[in-house]
Structures are given as structure tokens and as C-alpha cells.
C-alpha positions in Angstrom: 92.0 248.8 -12.0 91.3 248.2 -15.7 94.1 250.6 -16.5 96.6 248.5 -14.5 95.4 245.2 -16.1 95.7 246.8 -19.5 99.1 248.4 -18.9 100.7 245.3 -17.4 99.2 242.7 -19.7 99.5 244.8 -22.9 103.3 244.9 -22.4 103.4 241.1 -22.5 101.0 241.2 -25.5 103.1 243.7 -27.3 106.2 241.5 -26.8 104.4 238.6 -28.3 103.2 240.7 -31.2 106.6 242.2 -31.8 108.4 238.8 -31.8 105.9 237.4 -34.2 106.0 240.5 -36.5 109.8 240.7 -36.5 110.2 237.0 -37.4 107.4 237.1 -40.0 109.3 239.8 -41.8 112.4 237.5 -41.9 111.3 234.9 -44.4 114.9 234.7 -45.8 118.3 235.3 -44.1 118.1 237.9 -41.4 119.2 241.5 -42.1 122.7 242.2 -40.7 121.9 245.6 -39.2 118.7 244.4 -37.3 119.9 241.1 -35.8 123.1 240.6 -33.8 124.5 237.5 -32.2 127.9 236.0 -31.4 127.3 233.2 -33.8 124.5 232.0 -36.1 123.7 228.9 -38.0 121.6 228.7 -41.2 120.3 225.3 -42.6 119.2 226.1 -46.1 117.6 222.6 -46.6 115.3 223.1 -43.5 115.2 226.9 -43.9 116.2 227.0 -40.2 118.0 229.8 -38.4 119.8 229.4 -35.1 121.2 232.5 -33.3 123.5 231.8 -30.3 125.0 234.1 -27.7 123.9 237.6 -26.8 121.2 237.7 -29.5 119.7 241.1 -30.1 116.7 241.5 -32.3 115.7 245.1 -33.1 112.5 246.5 -34.8 111.8 250.2 -34.5 111.8 251.2 -30.8 111.5 247.5 -29.7 114.4 245.3 -28.7 114.5 241.6 -27.8 117.5 240.0 -26.1 118.1 236.3 -25.5 120.8 233.7 -25.2 119.4 231.6 -27.9 116.8 232.1 -30.7 115.7 229.4 -33.1 113.5 230.1 -36.2 111.8 227.5 -38.4 110.8 229.6 -41.3 108.8 227.0 -43.2 106.9 226.0 -40.0 106.4 229.6 -39.0 107.8 228.8 -35.6 110.2 230.7 -33.3 111.6 229.7 -30.0 113.7 231.9 -27.6 115.4 230.8 -24.4 117.8 231.9 -21.8 117.4 235.4 -20.2 114.7 236.5 -22.7 114.3 240.3 -22.3 111.9 242.6 -24.1 112.5 246.4 -24.0 110.2 249.1 -25.3 110.7 252.6 -23.9 110.4 252.4 -20.1 108.6 249.0 -20.3 110.5 245.8 -19.7 109.5 242.1 -19.6 111.8 239.2 -18.8 111.1 235.5 -19.3 112.9 232.1 -19.1 111.8 231.1 -22.5 109.1 231.7 -25.2 107.6 230.0 -28.2 105.6 231.6 -31.1 103.9 230.8 -34.3 104.7 233.8 -36.6 101.7 233.0 -38.9 98.9 232.6 -36.3 100.8 234.9 -33.9 100.0 232.6 -31.1 102.5 231.6 -28.4 103.5 231.3 -24.8 105.9 233.0 -22.4 107.2 231.0 -19.5 108.0 232.4 -16.1 107.5 236.0 -17.2 107.8 239.2 -15.1 108.4 242.8 -15.9 107.6 246.5 -15.3 105.3 249.0 -17.2 105.2 252.7 -16.7 101.7 254.3 -16.3 100.9 258.0 -16.2 98.6 258.7 -13.2 95.1 259.6 -14.0 93.8 262.8 -12.4 91.1 262.0 -9.9 87.9 263.9 -10.1 86.8 265.1 -6.7 83.2 264.3 -5.5 81.3 266.5 -3.1 81.2 264.8 0.3 83.7 262.1 -0.7 86.9 261.5 1.1 89.7 260.5 -1.2 93.4 260.7 -0.7 94.7 262.9 -3.5 97.5 261.5 -5.6 101.1 262.4 -4.9 102.5 264.9 -7.4 105.5 264.4 -9.7 105.3 260.6 -9.7 104.4 258.2 -12.5 103.1 254.7 -11.6 105.4 251.7 -12.2 103.4 248.5 -12.5 105.2 245.3 -11.6 103.7 242.1 -12.9 104.4 238.4 -13.2 103.0 235.1 -14.5 104.1 231.5 -14.7 102.7 231.3 -18.2 101.4 234.0 -20.5 99.7 232.4 -23.5 98.1 234.1 -26.5 95.1 232.0 -27.4 93.3 234.3 -29.9 93.7 237.5 -31.9 92.8 239.6 -28.8 92.6 237.0 -26.1 95.3 235.9 -23.6 95.5 233.5 -20.7 97.9 233.9 -17.7 98.5 231.2 -15.2 99.5 232.0 -11.6 100.0 235.7 -12.4 99.5 239.0 -10.7 100.6 242.6 -10.4 101.5 245.4 -7.9 102.7 249.0 -8.0 104.9 248.7 -4.9 108.7 248.6 -5.3 109.4 247.2 -1.8 110.8 243.6 -1.5 107.6 242.7 0.3 104.9 244.8 -1.6 102.4 246.7 0.5 99.8 245.2 -1.8 99.5 242.9 -4.8 96.7 241.2 -6.7 97.2 237.7 -8.0 95.0 235.0 -9.5 95.3 231.3 -10.5 94.0 232.1 -14.0 93.6 235.4 -15.8 91.8 235.6 -19.1 92.2 238.9 -20.9 89.9 239.8 -23.8 91.3 243.1 -25.2 88.8 245.9 -25.3 86.2 243.7 -23.7 86.7 242.1 -20.3 89.2 240.5 -17.9 88.2 237.3 -16.0 90.1 236.3 -12.8 89.7 233.0 -11.1 90.8 232.4 -7.5 91.8 236.1 -7.1 93.5 237.2 -3.9 94.4 240.7 -2.8 97.3 240.7 -0.3 98.4 243.5 2.0 102.0 243.1 3.3 101.8 239.5 2.2 98.6 238.8 4.2 95.5 237.8 2.2 92.8 240.5 2.8 90.3 239.8 0.0 89.4 236.5 -1.8 87.2 236.3 -4.8 86.6 232.9 -6.5 85.6 234.8 -9.7 86.2 238.4 -10.7 84.9 239.8 -13.9 86.2 243.2 -14.8 85.6 245.4 -18.0 88.8 246.5 -19.7 87.8 248.8 -22.6 90.1 251.3 -24.1 88.2 254.4 -22.9 87.9 253.1 -19.3 84.1 253.1 -19.7 82.5 249.7 -19.7 79.4 248.0 -18.3 80.1 246.1 -15.1 79.9 246.0 -11.3 82.1 248.4 -9.3 83.8 247.6 -6.1 81.5 247.4 -3.1 82.1 249.9 -0.3 81.5 250.0 3.5 80.7 252.8 6.0 79.1 253.2 9.4 76.9 255.8 11.1 74.9 256.0 14.4 71.5 256.5 12.7 71.8 254.0 9.8 74.3 251.6 11.3 76.7 249.7 9.2 76.2 250.0 5.4 77.3 248.3 2.3 76.9 249.7 -1.2 77.1 247.6 -4.3 77.2 249.8 -7.5 76.7 248.8 -11.1 77.9 250.9 -14.0 76.2 250.9 -17.5 78.2 252.5 -20.3 75.3 253.1 -22.7 77.5 254.7 -25.4 80.3 257.3 -25.6 77.9 260.1 -24.7 75.7 258.5 -22.0 76.2 256.3 -18.9 74.3 255.3 -15.9 75.1 254.0 -12.4 72.8 252.2 -10.1 73.6 250.9 -6.6 71.9 248.8 -3.9 72.5 250.0 -0.3 72.0 247.9 2.8 71.8 249.5 6.3 71.9 247.4 9.4 69.6 249.8 11.3 67.5 251.8 8.8 66.6 249.3 6.0 67.8 249.6 2.5 68.2 252.1 -0.3 68.6 252.4 -4.0 70.9 254.9 -5.7 70.9 255.9 -9.3 72.5 258.4 -11.6 72.2 259.1 -15.4 74.6 261.4 -17.3 74.8 262.5 -20.9 77.0 264.9 -22.9 76.1 265.4 -26.6 78.6 268.2 -27.1 78.0 271.8 -28.1 76.7 272.7 -24.6 74.0 269.9 -24.6 74.5 267.9 -21.4 72.8 266.9 -18.2 72.6 264.6 -15.3 70.1 263.4 -12.8 70.6 261.5 -9.5 67.9 259.6 -7.5 68.0 258.1 -4.1 65.2 255.9 -2.6 65.2 254.8 1.0 63.0 252.0 2.3 63.4 252.8 6.0 62.5 250.3 8.6 61.3 251.1 12.1 64.3 251.9 14.4 64.7 252.6 18.1 67.5 254.9 19.4 68.7 255.6 22.9 69.0 259.3 23.7 71.6 261.0 26.0 69.2 261.0 29.0 68.6 257.2 28.7 65.2 257.5 27.1 64.4 255.9 23.8 63.1 257.3 20.5 61.2 255.3 17.9 61.4 256.3 14.2 58.6 254.7 12.3 59.0 252.9 9.0 58.7 255.0 5.9 59.6 255.4 2.3 61.2 258.5 0.8 63.0 259.5 -2.3 65.2 262.4 -3.6 65.9 263.7 -7.1 68.7 266.1 -8.0 69.8 267.1 -11.5 70.1 269.6 -14.3 70.2 269.8 -18.0 71.3 272.2 -20.8 69.9 272.0 -24.3 70.9 274.1 -27.3 68.0 275.0 -29.5 67.7 276.6 -33.0 67.0 280.3 -33.5 69.7 281.3 -30.9 67.7 279.7 -28.0 68.9 277.7 -25.1 66.9 275.6 -22.6 67.9 274.8 -19.0 66.2 272.6 -16.5 66.9 271.7 -12.8 65.3 269.6 -10.1 66.1 269.5 -6.4 63.2 267.6 -4.9 62.7 265.3 -1.9 59.6 263.6 -0.5 60.6 263.8 3.2 62.2 266.8 4.9 63.0 264.7 7.9 64.9 262.1 5.9 66.7 264.8 4.0 68.0 266.4 7.2 69.1 263.1 8.7 71.2 261.9 5.7 73.4 264.8 4.7 76.9 265.3 6.0 77.0 269.0 4.8 75.5 271.2 7.6 74.0 273.6 5.0 72.3 270.8 3.0 71.1 269.1 6.2 69.5 272.4 7.4 68.0 273.0 4.0 64.2 272.8 4.0 63.4 273.7 0.4 62.5 271.5 -2.5 62.2 272.9 -6.0 62.2 272.3 -9.7 62.0 274.4 -12.8 63.2 275.2 -16.3 63.6 278.1 -18.6 64.3 279.0 -22.3 66.4 282.1 -23.0 67.3 283.8 -26.3 68.5 287.1 -27.7 68.2 288.8 -31.0 70.0 292.1 -31.6 68.5 294.4 -28.9 65.8 292.0 -27.8 66.0 289.3 -25.2 63.5 286.6 -24.0 63.4 284.6 -20.8 60.6 282.1 -20.4 60.6 280.3 -17.0 58.5 277.9 -15.1 59.6 277.2 -11.5 58.2 275.8 -8.3 59.6 275.7 -4.7 58.3 274.8 -1.3 59.9 276.0 2.0 59.2 274.0 5.1 58.9 275.6 8.6 58.4 272.2 10.1 56.9 268.9 9.0 53.3 270.3 8.8 53.8 273.9 7.8 55.2 275.2 4.5 55.0 277.9 1.9 54.8 277.3 -1.9 56.2 279.9 -4.3 56.7 279.9 -8.1 55.9 281.2 -11.5 54.2 278.9 -14.0 54.9 280.4 -16.4 57.0 283.5 -16.2 57.7 285.2 -19.6 59.9 288.3 -19.8 60.6 290.2 -23.0 63.0 293.2 -22.9 64.4 295.7 -25.2 68.0 296.6 -24.4 69.2 300.2 -24.2 69.6 302.1 -27.5 70.5 305.7 -28.1 67.6 308.0 -28.5 68.8 311.6 -29.0 70.7 314.2 -27.1 72.8 311.5 -25.3 69.8 309.8 -23.8 69.0 306.0 -24.0 65.7 304.2 -24.1 64.8 300.7 -22.9 61.8 298.6 -22.0 60.9 295.5 -20.0 57.7 293.5 -19.9 56.7 290.4 -18.0 53.7 288.1 -17.7 53.7 285.6 -14.9 51.2 283.3 -13.1 52.4 283.5 -9.5 52.0 280.4 -7.4 51.5 281.3 -3.8 50.2 278.7 -1.2 50.5 278.6 2.6 50.0 275.1 4.0 49.2 274.3 7.6 48.3 270.7 8.1 45.5 269.9 5.7 44.5 273.5 5.2 45.9 275.3 2.1 45.5 279.1 1.6 45.9 280.0 -2.1 47.0 283.6 -2.8 48.2 283.0 -6.3 47.3 285.3 -9.2 48.4 286.3 -12.7 50.2 289.6 -13.4 51.2 291.6 -16.5 53.9 294.2 -16.0 55.2 296.7 -18.6 57.9 299.3 -17.8 59.6 301.5 -20.5 62.2 304.0 -19.3 64.6 306.7 -20.6 68.0 307.3 -19.1 70.0 310.5 -19.2 73.7 310.1 -18.2 75.8 313.0 -17.1 79.5 312.4 -17.4 81.0 315.8 -18.2 83.3 315.8 -15.2 85.4 312.8 -14.3 84.9 313.4 -10.5 81.1 313.4 -10.8 78.7 311.0 -12.4 74.9 311.4 -12.5 72.4 308.9 -14.1 68.8 310.2 -14.3 66.0 307.9 -15.3 62.3 308.5 -16.1 60.2 305.4 -16.1 56.5 304.6 -16.6 55.0 301.4 -15.3 51.7 299.7 -15.6 50.8 296.5 -13.9 47.6 294.4 -14.2 46.5 291.9 -11.6 43.8 289.2 -11.9 43.2 289.2 -8.1 43.2 291.8 -5.4 42.6 292.4 -1.7 39.3 293.6 -0.2 40.4 295.8 2.8 36.8 295.9 4.0 36.7 292.1 4.5 38.9 290.3 7.0 39.8 286.7 6.4 39.3 284.8 9.7 42.1 282.3 8.8 44.9 284.9 8.4 43.4 287.9 10.2 44.2 290.1 7.1 42.3 291.5 4.2 40.6 288.7 2.1 41.8 288.0 -1.4 39.0 288.3 -3.9 38.7 287.6 -7.7 38.4 291.3 -8.7 41.1 292.4 -11.2 43.2 295.5 -10.5 45.3 297.9 -12.6 48.2 299.9 -11.2 49.9 302.8 -13.1 52.6 305.1 -11.8 55.7 307.1 -12.8 59.2 306.9 -11.3 61.9 309.6 -11.4 65.3 308.5 -10.2 68.7 310.1 -10.0 71.9 308.2 -9.1 74.9 310.5 -8.3 78.4 309.5 -7.4 80.8 312.2 -6.4 82.5 314.5 -6.1 85.3 312.0 -5.8 88.3 313.0 -3.8 91.6 311.2 -4.3 95.0 311.4 -2.6 98.1 309.6 -3.5 101.0 308.8 -1.0 104.4 307.9 -2.5 106.2 305.5 -0.2 109.2 304.2 -2.2 111.0 303.0 0.9 108.0 301.2 2.3 108.4 297.5 2.4 104.8 296.8 1.6 103.9 299.0 -1.3 105.7 301.8 -3.3 102.5 303.9 -3.5 99.1 304.2 -1.8 95.9 305.8 -3.0 92.9 306.8 -0.9 89.6 307.5 -2.7 86.5 309.0 -1.1 83.2 308.5 -3.0 80.0 310.0 -1.6 76.9 308.8 -3.4 73.2 309.8 -3.4 70.3 307.9 -5.0 66.9 309.7 -5.1 63.7 308.0 -6.2 60.3 309.7 -6.5 57.2 307.6 -7.2 53.9 309.1 -8.3 50.7 308.3 -6.3 49.3 304.7 -6.2 45.8 305.1 -4.8 45.0 301.3 -4.8 48.2 300.2 -3.0 46.1 298.7 -0.1 44.4 296.4 -2.6 47.6 294.9 -4.1 48.5 291.4 -3.1 52.1 291.5 -1.9 54.3 288.8 -3.5 57.7 290.3 -4.5 59.5 293.6 -5.1 57.3 294.5 -8.1 54.3 294.8 -5.8 56.0 296.5 -2.8 56.2 300.0 -4.5 54.7 302.7 -2.2 53.2 305.6 -4.2 53.4 309.3 -3.6 56.7 308.8 -1.8 60.4 309.7 -2.1 63.3 307.7 -0.9 66.9 308.9 -0.4 69.8 306.4 -0.2 73.0 308.1 0.8 76.4 306.9 1.9 80.2 307.1 1.6 82.6 304.7 0.1 86.3 304.7 1.1 88.6 302.8 -1.2 92.3 302.1 -0.5 94.7 301.0 -3.2 98.3 299.8 -3.0 100.7 299.6 -5.9 102.8 296.5 -5.1 105.6 294.9 -7.0 104.7 291.4 -8.4 107.8 290.0 -9.9 109.2 292.6 -12.3 106.0 294.5 -12.6 104.1 296.8 -10.3 100.4 296.5 -10.1 97.7 298.4 -8.2 95.2 296.4 -6.1 92.4 297.4 -3.9 93.4 296.4 -0.4 90.5 297.8 1.6 87.0 299.1 1.2 84.8 300.7 3.9 81.3 301.7 3.0 78.5 303.3 5.1 75.0 303.8 3.9 71.4 304.5 4.9 68.0 305.3 3.4 65.4 307.9 4.3 61.7 307.3 3.3 59.1 310.1 3.1 56.5 307.3 3.7 57.6 305.0 6.5 55.8 302.1 4.9 58.6 302.0 2.3 61.0 300.6 5.0 58.9 297.4 5.1 59.5 296.6 1.4 63.1 297.7 0.8 64.9 294.5 0.1 68.4 295.9 0.0 68.5 295.6 3.7 68.7 292.1 5.3 66.5 293.0 8.3 63.7 294.9 6.5 61.4 291.9 6.5 62.3 290.7 10.0 59.2 292.2 11.7 60.6 295.6 12.7 58.1 298.4 12.8 57.8 300.9 9.9 60.2 303.8 10.1 61.3 306.8 8.1 64.9 305.6 8.4 66.4 302.3 7.3 69.1 300.5 9.3 72.6 301.9 9.0 74.7 299.5 7.0 78.4 299.2 7.5 80.5 297.1 5.1 84.2 296.4 5.3 86.4 294.4 3.0 90.2 294.0 3.5 92.6 292.1 1.3 96.2 293.1 2.1 97.6 290.3 0.1 96.3 287.9 -2.5 96.3 285.2 0.2 94.4 287.0 2.9 90.8 288.4 2.8 88.4 289.6 5.5 84.9 290.9 5.5 82.6 292.6 8.1 79.0 293.5 7.7 76.7 295.2 10.2 73.2 296.7 10.4 72.5 299.2 13.1 69.0 300.1 14.2 68.4 303.8 13.3 66.2 304.5 16.4 68.1 302.9 19.2 71.5 303.0 17.5 72.1 299.4 18.6 73.3 296.5 16.5 70.7 294.4 14.8 73.1 292.0 13.1 76.8 291.6 12.8 78.8 289.1 10.8 82.5 288.7 10.0 84.4 286.3 7.8 88.0 285.7 6.8 90.1 283.4 4.6 93.7 282.5 4.1 95.3 280.6 1.2 99.0 279.8 1.2 100.2 278.3 -2.1 97.1 276.1 -2.1 98.7 274.0 0.6 97.0 275.6 3.5 93.4 276.9 3.1 91.4 278.1 6.1 88.3 280.1 6.5 86.1 281.2 9.4 82.6 282.9 9.6 81.0 284.4 12.6 77.5 286.0 12.9 75.1 287.2 15.6 71.6 288.6 15.7 71.2 291.0 18.7 68.5 291.6 21.3 67.1 295.2 21.2 64.6 296.0 23.9 61.3 297.5 22.6 62.1 296.9 18.9 59.6 294.5 17.3 61.4 291.5 15.7 64.5 291.9 17.9 63.0 291.8 21.4 62.1 288.1 21.4 65.0 285.9 22.7 63.7 282.9 20.7 64.5 284.7 17.4 68.2 285.4 18.3 71.1 283.4 16.8 74.8 283.3 17.3 77.0 281.0 15.1 80.7 280.3 14.4 82.0 278.0 11.7 85.5 277.2 10.6 87.3 275.0 8.0 91.0 274.3 7.5 92.5 272.2 4.7 96.2 271.5 4.7 98.5 269.1 2.8 102.2 268.8 1.9 103.5 269.9 -1.5 103.6 266.3 -2.8 100.3 265.3 -1.2 101.9 262.7 1.0 100.2 264.0 4.2 97.1 266.1 4.5 93.8 266.7 6.3 90.7 268.8 6.7 89.0 269.9 9.9 85.7 271.8 10.1 83.1 272.6 12.6 79.8 274.6 13.1 79.2 275.9 16.6 76.0 277.4 18.0 77.4 279.8 20.5 73.9 280.8 21.8 73.1 277.3 22.8 76.7 276.2 23.4 76.3 273.3 21.0 78.5 271.9 18.3 76.2 271.3 15.4 78.7 269.3 13.4 82.4 268.5 13.6 84.3 266.7 10.8 87.8 265.6 10.4 89.4 264.1 7.3 93.0 262.9 7.0 95.0 261.0 4.4 98.4 259.5 3.9 100.1 258.5 0.6 102.9 256.1 0.3 104.7 255.2 -2.9 102.1 252.8 -4.2 99.0 253.2 -2.0 97.2 255.7 0.2 94.6 255.7 2.9 92.1 258.3 4.0 89.4 258.4 6.7 86.5 260.7 7.4 84.8 261.1 10.8 81.9 263.3 11.6 79.6 264.0 14.5 76.3 265.7 13.8 73.8 267.1 16.3 70.3 267.4 14.8 68.2 270.6 15.2 67.1 271.7 18.6 64.2 269.6 19.9 65.0 266.6 17.6 64.1 263.1 18.9 67.2 261.6 17.3 70.6 261.2 19.1 73.7 262.7 17.7 74.9 260.9 14.6 78.5 259.7 14.4 79.6 258.9 10.9 82.8 257.1 9.8 84.1 256.2 6.4 87.4 254.6 5.3 88.8 255.0 1.8 92.0 253.6 0.3 93.8 254.3 -2.9 96.0 251.9 -4.8 98.4 253.6 -7.2 97.1 253.3 -10.8 93.9 251.6 -9.7 92.3 254.7 -8.3 90.2 255.4 -5.2 87.7 252.9 -3.7 84.7 254.9 -2.5 81.0 255.1 -3.3 80.1 257.0 -6.5 77.5 258.9 -4.5 80.0 260.3 -2.0 82.2 259.4 0.9 79.4 258.8 3.4 76.5 256.9 2.0 73.6 259.2 1.2 75.8 262.2 0.5 74.7 263.9 -2.7 77.5 263.9 -5.4 
């Protein structure tokens, strides 16, 4: 809005300034080539000029036309009357008459109206927000008017009975007018008796409207209030306030009122100091009152009063000595409130809160990463698991040539592992400190192009401050008790990674309408890893992949990659692109316990019994064109040869005007296989999203849904649509959200309406389209 006020009023201001400047330069007789008129009169005694008939006053790119212009040089006074017209570029202002003092540069235009051309500002999208995108290829023409436009100070103007619009229709779709407008350049605009009309019908009245109008569009002040409605929170109104601290920092705070669930406070702080030093943090506090909801079966559910908060943010800081610091926070106090307020299905189902930071640096062949992180995963409101490292310091030496074509490298890490299991008021602490050192030597073999072998010899030593006592069973967990005895683990690892022999075949298809040449590449691979004995494996507290190394064992990972390439013509050039990849792989373990700790398979930790064979993994990726892509992933149980999991996804993008994607996944029931023979652990989901709009963004919309096929339930369904006219646009967002199975809350129906006025921008909450949506 401040850009429209500045654009329209500054044209009037520039007219006043130009007239005053031009006449101030004409202390004597006017210059013939800059002032034209049918006739002119000069009174030497009074030092008075009078130009009559088609007067044209020119100064640079500015022209002023009038029927009559009078200039009293000694009195520093100029008067223009009769079809006064000011032209500068694409900007025009017309008035019945005008008077000015060329010395003080103060004056008044009477019955002024005009047009100013304004380049549209690109809108920045907000996650969760619904906003009609601007139409492309159009500038914004601002039409404005005023009974009187008076300059009352160096940068201060007063307009009586004035207003503006961006609509070209005889009856504008919208216009904003006021009885009095006081504009203080680079400071503020004050409107009294302001009325916003839509199709000539008053829609909004404000007795007083104060609006910042600084040059950089960043000024302290209240933003426009917004309205939305949901089933859970009821009707809501958000009143935001923006604080422009300086050019590098700003903050926004907002008060939220909910008719059903109480009130909330929203805040955001942002800064950007340049050179990669920036950050932002957003907070939301909800003071929730007790609410009663009617469920589908007619029963009622009571949600007690509570208070909760949420913090989200991140920061980057450049440090001396080639160091850089990063920090992040994603924390909430109530997992129930978090899942009720989000419109994004993935955020709503998120049950993890975390925060952390790290410092990274590199010097020649050395690199340092010091991290402190903490996260808590909730199974329900009373059970959770805490993980983290406080601190975690890793120092590594990158590869460097040794001799004979070999390379040496080393990694080391010290970490204090935070591990807690919470059940109600009971907390089981399994945290410990660990020091890990692992140097290695790599021998690459690349003599033949069709065969590549990388061999590695590594030595590893790990020290633990705590360990397990297999002879003592903890009654709480039913497993070996964790004791304070330290433990040292040492082992060697031999590894060979071979790819090949690679077989290629090329097919020339010059008359093929799709591609002029195809290539099929077959790449078998084999990875062999041998680990020396680890006698105290049963005493190691298992926390991550570092601890799950089984000693005196060998693993073989083998498979086959099929790659298909097509050489297609793009314009005048022909380029080869990978159009399909099919991979099949599996692992064999000499010790079946290895299958429980191999994290390269998604179902390894799903409770399946130990086995010498891993699941068979199938991966397919197809991309016949740059617009179409599809993926398929499957894991097959090696014993029963039945599917464990299967997922497929696809996407289509047509000139960025139609974008659609779909994802399907299923976890299968396998009789007699632990972890897959319990029907309550099964899942079956389908999700889809389609976004389409016209080339000029006049029409468009988005539709998405998440469907639980197993329970025949639509988890969420969302539809967004927008329409843009010449000078305004409207968009709406409607969502239905079903809470998790067994929830005592009814399905939430959420609605939000947004409108855009050309040149003014989009009117929607700074925190997102639906109140409570993280930005």
C-alpha cells in the first residue's frame, strides 16, 4: 500500500517541484526554446510575465501544459489555469488550476487527477500461505484524484477529498479515498475518514489510518488485520505489528484471537548482516481455553485449558580463522497442540522437537566439525526417546597420496551421547561418552576402464565410558544392565569395492522419433567387508552405526545396475540423458547378527529375525523426458520371497504451468516373519498434489490429499484457487483434516480468504495463510 501512496502522490509532488524549479530558474525573460505560447506579455515595471494560449513549459523530461500561466518574478509567485497538464514519462497529472511560490516551493493544485505507472513487486511466497500470484507481463497503472493537493512543508503534503485505484473500469472494482490525506515523505501517511470501496459499495471504513511510507518499504507500524476460520479454533483475527529496527534487522509481533480456543501471540525476528551472517527465529504462544467439541457419533469431547509455545529458527555466523557457526531450533512444548495447528500433514504428524548448533572449519587437508544437538521423539504424550550429542567433536584428515598410488586418511571423534527413554515419570538413562579413532589406507585399481576396484585397510579403536553387564538383567527393560565400567574396542577392517566388468551396447536409431541413439550399460558390483574379531561386542551399548559392527564376520553386498541412455535433440544440439535405471542388490552375512545392524536397508530395524541374507532391494527410476519422472522401490523378504515394502512415486511438470506428483506406499503382511506378522504394524498410503495455472496467472489452483487406504480414511484434503483481474485478485484455501486414529477431536475444517490489490500486494497473515501455520 505504501508503494501506491508514494507512487501516486509523488507524481503530484514532482509536478509541484518541477513548476517551482522551472520558474525559479526564469528570473528574467523566459528562454525562447524552453517556453512556448501563442502570445505573451511582459511588464518590465512589475517584472510580470503572462503567457496565453497553448502554453508549453519544458525542463528536461518534464513538460507542463496550460491555457494560461502568470509569473510574478519579484513576488516569487506563479499561477497556472485552464487544462493544466503535467507529463513526465508515462506519468500524467491534470488539474483545473495551480498556484505556487517559487521561493518557498509551496503551493496548491485544484481538482487534480492523473495516472502513474508502477512496476509490480515480486511477491515472496510463504509456506502454508494462500496468495494469488501476480499476472505476468503487466505493469500497474495507478489512477488518483484530489480536490486540493497542497504542499505545506519541504516534504509534507495535504490532500483534501482524494483517493486512488488501480482499476481502469468506469466503475473501479476498488478504490481507496479519504477526506484528508497528510503525506510526510519518507516517514508516514495519515488518512482521515478513509473508505475502501468495492464496485462503488463501501466495504471498510477507518476514521483514522496511519501508514508508514519509507523509501525502502520497511517502516515501523501496524499491518492489515486478517481473518480466518477453523473447526477447532473457531473464527480468528490476527493483528500484526512490524518493527523496522534498522536496515539489517526487523521484527514482527501479532496478537491472535480465537473464538473457541482462546488467544495467541506470534513473533518473528530476522537479521542479515551480510557476508553469510544471517538468521531468523519465530515464536508462537497459545493460551488455550477449555473447549467442548461434538464428535461424529454425537458424543462430546472436552479439551482442557492449557498453555503452549513453539520456537523455530536458524542462524549462520561467519567466524575468523576460516570457521563458520550454525544454529537451529525446532522446539514445542506440547505435541498435542503441534499436531492440531498445522495444515501440512507431515508437520502435523511430526512428533520430534530438537535444537542444536555446530562450528565447522577446514585448513588444507584438515577439517573440524564441533556439534551440540538434542532431539526428543514422542511415541505418545507420555512416552518418548531423547537422543543427542553434547558435544560431538570430529577432526579428520582428508586423503593424501602415500606411495605406490595409495592414499591415506584418518577420522577421529569424541562425543557425549545423550540417550534417555521416558515412560511417564520414569527415565532410563543410557547415555555415555565415546572416543573413536579410525585411520585407513585406500588402494585404487583403475587400469582397465571397464573394471574399477577400491581396496581399503582400516584400523579402528573406540573407547566407551559405560558398558553392558550381560550377567545382570535390568528388570525395567528386560535387557542387560548398563554399568559404569569403561570399555575399549579395537578391530581391523578390510574392504574391497568392485564395479565391473561393465558391458555397453549402443543402438543407432536415426529414424526414431524419440532419440537418434540409445545406450544400454550393465554394471555388476560387489562389495566385500571383513572385520576382525570383537570379543566384547555383547558389552557394547548400541546407539548408532559406530557401535553395531559385528566382529569376526564378513559381509558381501552384490547387485546389478542397468542404465539406459538416450541421445535426444534439444534445439540444435544433441545431448545424452539417462532415461532409466534398474538396480537389484542384496547382502550376505557370515554372522546373521549383522543383518540387525545394517542401516542401508529400510526394514533392518523393523523387528525381523536375524538372517544370513538381507532383503532383496529393487530400485527403478525412469525419466523419459525432462517433464516426467517416476520411481519405484521394493524390499523383498529373502526367506519367504514376499514383499516387505513397496513404494512408487511420479511427477509431471509442463512448462511450470501444470505440476503434479503422486506417492504410494504399502507395508505388507508376511505370515511367520517377526515384525511383519502383526496387522497393527501395517500401513498403506496414497498422496497426490496438482498445481495448475494459466500462462498469465489469471486463473489457477492447487489440489492435494493424503489417503489412508488401509483404514479408508482421507487424512487431509486441501483445495486452493485464485483469480486475477486487471487490478485485483482473490484466492481461497479450504482444508479438511482428520486427526490421528483414536483422537478425541473432530475433523477440522479450515477456511481462509485472501485478496490482492494490484500494486498494494497480498493481504494475508505474515505467519501463513491459515493462522498457526509456520512460515
